[in-house]
C-alpha positions in Angstrom: -43.9 34.7 59.0 -43.3 37.2 56.2 -41.0 36.2 53.4 -39.0 38.8 51.5 -40.7 39.1 48.1 -37.6 40.3 46.2 -35.5 37.5 47.6 -38.2 34.9 46.9 -38.7 36.1 43.3 -34.9 36.2 42.7 -34.4 32.6 43.9 -37.4 31.4 41.9 -35.9 33.0 38.8 -32.5 31.7 39.6 -33.9 28.1 40.0 -35.8 28.6 36.7 -39.1 27.7 38.3 -42.7 28.9 37.8 -45.0 29.5 40.7 -46.9 26.3 39.8 -43.8 24.2 39.7 -42.7 25.6 43.1 -46.1 24.9 44.6 -45.9 21.3 43.4 -42.4 20.9 44.8 -43.4 22.5 48.1 -46.7 20.7 48.4 -48.7 23.9 48.7 -51.2 25.6 46.5 -50.2 27.9 43.7 -52.6 30.5 45.2 -50.5 30.5 48.4 -47.3 31.1 46.4 -49.1 34.0 44.6 -50.2 35.5 47.9 -46.8 35.3 49.4 -45.3 36.9 46.2 -47.8 39.8 46.7 -46.5 40.4 50.2 -48.8 38.4 52.4 -47.5 36.5 55.4 -47.6 32.8 55.7 -47.5 30.1 58.4 -44.1 29.1 59.5 -44.4 25.5 58.1 -45.4 27.0 54.7 -42.2 29.1 54.7 -40.1 26.1 55.6 -41.7 24.0 52.8 -40.9 26.8 50.3 -37.3 27.1 51.5 -36.9 23.3 51.3 -38.4 23.1 47.8 -36.0 25.9 46.7 -33.0 24.3 48.4 -32.2 27.3 50.6 -32.2 28.0 54.3 -35.4 29.7 55.6 -33.3 32.6 56.9 -32.4 33.5 53.3 -36.1 34.1 52.5 -37.2 35.8 55.7 -38.0 39.5 55.6 -35.7 41.5 57.8 -37.4 43.7 60.4 -36.7 47.4 60.0 
């Protein structure tokens, strides 16, 4: 799964979180958050954990295919 970097960053800023705070809320490593923010793909369960930690639906974070 590939998350949309711009959407992810916008929601993180809107929620006033750091990558470290998000990683703790989601139960994943800060390195994983950093990698995703750089455009790398992630496992489906990781994306779901991030969406849940941010309080959004996973569809709001997913990158749209062009």
